N, C-alpha and C positions, 0 to 999 in steps of 0.2 A: 759416721757409721756407729750407731749406738747398740746394735744387736748382732749376734752371729749370723742371723738370717739376712740382715742387710749386707753384710760383707759377702755372703754367698751369692748375692744378686749382682755384684759388681762385674765379675767376668762375663756374665750373660749380657749385661747392658753394653759393655765394651764390644763384645762380639757382634751384637746387632748393629751398633753404630759403625763399627769397622766394615761390616758387610754393605751397609748403605753408602758409606764413603767410597768403597770400591766400585759399586755400581755407578755412582756419580762420576767418578774419574773416567770410567769407560765411556761416559756420555759427554766428556770434554770439560768437566768441572776442574777448577784448580783449588788447592787447599793450602793454607798457611797457618802455622801456630802463632799464638799471641800470648805472651811476648815472644818476639822472634828469637830463635835460637835456644829457647828454653827446653830443658829435658822433661819438664813437667808443665806444659802450657796450661794456662787458665782457660783459654778459648781456642777453638778451631774455626777458622773462617773459610767457608766454601763459596765460590762464585762461578757463575757461567754467564757470559755476555754474548748476546746475539745482536743482529741488526735492529731488532724491535724492542728488546728488553734486557734487563740484567736480573738474574735470580741470585739471591744471597741467603745463606744459612749460617747462623752463628751457633756453634755448639759450646755451651758453657760446661767444660769438662771438670772444673773444680767444684761444681755444685754437687750436692748429695740429696737426691739423685741427679744425674746429669740432666741438663735441660737444653732445649734448642728453640730457636725462633727463626722463621724464614719468611721471605717476602719477595715480590717481584717489583722492580722499579723501572721507570723509563730509562733509556740509555743515558748514563752520566749523572743520574739523580742520586744514586746510593751514596750515602756518606755526607750529603749536604744537609745542614741544619734545617729542620722544618719540612723536609720533603715527605710527602705522603706516598706510600706505595700504590701501584696500580692494581695489585692483587695481594691479599694477605693483610696483616701478618697472621701466621699460624704459629702456635707454640705447643710444646709438649716434649715427649721423648725424642731423642735425636733421630732414630730410624724412622719414626712415624712422620716427623716434620719433613725430613729429607725426601721420603717417598711421596709425600703429599705434593711438595714443590716439584719434584721430578715428573709427576703426573699431570701438571697443569698443561692445558692446551698450548701448543706452540713451543714446548720445551726443546723439540728437535730442530727448530728453525736455525739454519746456519747463520 
């Protein structure tokens, strides 16, 4: 944060990200902080797994400004070295990325 204007944008960015996370939780997403147990996590990891896919969004909370990346993977593929997503990745502001991933066809598949 190099200017007073930049500091003024932080609460709005967290508010937008928090709102997007709340919507995702209502749709069955789970979230965890990394590192686990940290009072000031570097990342927030959101995931939702269905029978046909796994959507993943990583919010890099320690970056200035906050940044996120999201993608859809085949079941069980996320986290494996060299795995290519079946949709995405998309990157940008946390709320924009999360709402993009939430809007992908099949998001509500149980």
